[in-house]
C-alpha positions as CSV (number, residue, x, y, z in Angstrom):
1,M,-87.7,150.6,76.9
2,F,-86.8,154.1,78.2
3,K,-87.2,156.2,81.3
4,L,-88.8,159.6,80.9
5,R,-86.8,162.2,82.9
6,C,-87.6,165.7,83.5
7,W,-87.2,167.7,80.3
8,P,-86.0,171.3,80.1
9,G,-89.3,173.0,80.0
10,W,-90.3,171.5,83.3
11,R,-87.4,173.0,85.3
12,R,-89.5,176.0,86.0
13,P,-90.7,175.9,89.6
14,V,-94.4,174.8,90.0
15,T,-95.9,174.1,93.4
16,A,-98.1,171.0,93.8
17,G,-101.1,173.1,94.6
18,A,-100.7,175.2,91.5
19,L,-100.2,172.2,89.4
20,A,-103.3,170.5,90.8
21,L,-105.3,173.6,90.1
22,A,-103.9,173.8,86.5
23,L,-104.5,170.1,85.9
24,G,-108.1,170.4,87.0
25,V,-109.5,166.9,87.7
26,L,-112.5,166.2,85.4
27,P,-114.9,163.3,85.0
28,A,-113.4,160.2,83.4
29,P,-113.2,160.6,79.6
30,A,-114.6,158.4,77.0
31,M,-112.9,157.8,73.6
32,R,-115.3,158.4,70.7
33,A,-114.8,158.0,67.1
34,Q,-115.0,161.3,65.0
35,E,-114.3,162.5,61.4
36,R,-111.3,164.7,60.9
37,P,-110.8,167.4,58.2
38,D,-107.9,166.9,55.7
39,D,-104.5,166.8,57.3
40,R,-101.5,168.1,55.3
41,H,-99.2,165.4,57.0
42,V,-101.2,162.5,55.4
43,G,-99.4,161.0,52.6
44,Y,-96.0,162.4,53.7
45,Y,-95.4,161.1,57.3
46,Y,-98.3,158.5,57.4
47,P,-101.2,157.2,55.4
48,P,-104.8,158.3,56.0
49,P,-105.8,157.2,59.4
50,Q,-108.0,154.1,59.5
51,S,-109.2,155.0,63.0
52,L,-110.0,158.3,64.6
53,E,-110.8,159.1,68.2
54,T,-111.3,161.9,70.5
55,Y,-109.9,161.9,74.0
56,P,-111.6,164.5,76.4
57,A,-108.6,165.0,78.7
58,R,-108.9,165.0,82.5
59,S,-106.2,167.8,82.6
60,H,-105.7,171.3,81.4
61,T,-102.8,172.9,79.4
62,L,-100.4,174.6,81.7
63,P,-100.3,178.3,80.9
64,D,-96.7,178.3,79.9
65,S,-96.9,175.2,77.8
66,D,-95.8,176.5,74.4
67,R,-94.0,175.4,71.3
68,V,-90.6,175.4,73.0
69,R,-91.8,173.2,75.7
70,R,-93.5,170.7,73.4
71,V,-90.3,170.6,71.1
72,G,-88.2,170.2,74.3
73,F,-90.4,167.3,75.3
74,V,-89.9,165.5,71.9
75,I,-86.1,166.3,71.9
76,E,-85.8,164.7,75.4
77,L,-87.9,161.7,74.5
78,T,-85.9,161.1,71.3
79,Q,-82.5,161.6,73.1
80,Q,-83.5,159.0,75.7
81,M,-84.5,156.5,72.9
82,L,-81.2,157.1,71.1
83,N,-79.2,156.5,74.3
84,N,-80.6,153.0,74.4
85,P,-78.1,150.1,73.4
86,Y,-80.3,149.3,70.5
87,A,-81.9,151.2,67.5
88,P,-85.3,152.8,68.2
89,E,-88.3,151.0,66.6
90,F,-90.1,154.3,66.1
91,A,-89.5,158.1,65.8
92,V,-91.4,160.7,67.8
93,F,-91.7,164.2,66.4
94,A,-93.9,167.3,66.6
95,K,-95.5,169.1,63.8
96,G,-97.8,171.9,63.2
97,A,-97.3,175.7,63.4
98,E,-97.1,175.4,67.2
99,A,-95.7,171.9,67.4
100,E,-99.2,170.9,68.7
101,K,-99.3,167.5,66.8
102,L,-97.3,164.5,68.1
103,L,-96.4,161.9,65.6
104,I,-95.1,158.5,66.3
105,V,-94.0,156.5,63.3
106,A,-92.5,153.0,63.1
107,L,-88.9,152.8,61.6
108,K,-89.2,149.0,61.0
109,D,-91.6,146.6,59.4
110,D,-94.0,144.8,61.7
111,V,-93.9,147.6,64.3
112,L,-97.0,149.6,65.1
113,D,-98.9,148.0,62.2
114,T,-102.2,147.3,64.0
115,I,-104.5,149.3,66.3
116,Y,-103.7,146.9,69.1
117,R,-99.9,147.4,68.9
118,A,-100.5,151.2,68.8
119,R,-102.7,151.0,71.8
120,A,-100.1,148.8,73.6
121,L,-97.5,151.5,73.0
122,L,-99.8,154.2,74.1
123,A,-100.5,152.1,77.3
124,M,-96.8,151.7,77.9
125,L,-96.3,155.5,77.5
126,T,-99.1,155.9,80.1
127,S,-97.0,153.9,82.6
128,V,-93.9,155.9,81.8
129,A,-95.9,159.2,82.3
130,R,-97.3,157.9,85.7
131,A,-93.9,157.3,86.9
132,T,-92.8,161.0,86.4
133,P,-92.5,163.3,89.5
134,L,-95.0,165.6,87.7
135,F,-97.9,163.0,88.1
136,R,-96.7,161.6,91.4
137,D,-96.3,164.9,93.1
138,A,-99.7,166.2,91.8
139,G,-101.4,162.9,93.1
140,V,-102.7,161.9,89.7
141,A,-100.4,159.0,88.8
142,D,-103.1,156.4,89.1
143,Y,-105.7,158.6,87.2
144,F,-104.0,160.5,84.4
145,T,-102.8,159.0,81.1
146,F,-100.2,159.7,78.5
147,F,-103.0,161.6,76.7
148,D,-103.4,163.9,79.7
149,L,-99.6,164.5,79.8
150,L,-99.9,165.6,76.2
151,K,-102.7,167.9,77.1
152,I,-100.7,169.4,79.9
153,L,-98.0,170.2,77.4
154,G,-100.5,171.6,74.9
155,F,-100.5,168.9,72.2
156,S,-104.0,168.7,70.6
157,Q,-103.4,165.6,68.4
158,I,-101.4,162.4,68.3
159,T,-101.0,160.1,65.3
160,I,-99.4,156.8,65.5
161,S,-98.4,154.9,62.3
162,D,-96.4,151.9,60.9
163,G,-95.2,154.4,58.3
164,E,-96.7,152.4,55.5
165,G,-100.4,151.3,55.6
166,F,-101.7,151.8,59.1
167,A,-102.4,155.1,61.1
168,H,-104.5,155.8,64.2
169,Q,-105.2,159.4,65.1
170,V,-106.4,160.9,68.4
171,T,-107.7,164.4,69.0
172,I,-107.0,165.5,72.6
173,E,-109.7,168.0,73.7
C-alpha cells in the first residue's frame, strides 16, 4: 500500500541505547474494553464509537515527541498515500489541542466498515511500522506494534471509522 519512510521529526540523532531506554520494554499488553467520556469529534468526523479499547503500550513517549512531530508524522503518511498511483481509501489526520488523537476515516463506501477491516488495517500498519529503521535499530521490530509507534510519538488515542456508521476507538496508555 505505502512505505513509511523517516519523517522530518525523526531526523534528530538518537542512539540505539538511548532509544531502547526511552522505549522501555514492558510486559505484553492486553486490550480491554473501557468507557470513554464525550468526544467533541463524534458527529463531525465519525459516529459514536461502537467499540472502545485500551492499549497499555510497551513503549514510552520520547521526550521530544511534541505536536510538531505528530503533525509531521501525519503529513508524511498522507504524502506517501497521495504519491500512490491510485486515490487513497482513507484519510489520516491528527486532532486535539496537541494533535494527540490520530483519526483514520474511510473516503469510500465499504472501506473500514467493520471491526475486522479496522483491525486488518491496524495489523497492516504494524507491519509497516516494524519495517522502519526505528524499530529495527532498537531491536523491537518483532515486539512493538503500530500502537507502540503512536505511543512513542505521543499519541494518546486512535479512532478508525468508515465515516458513516462505524467507528472503533483505542486509548493508548
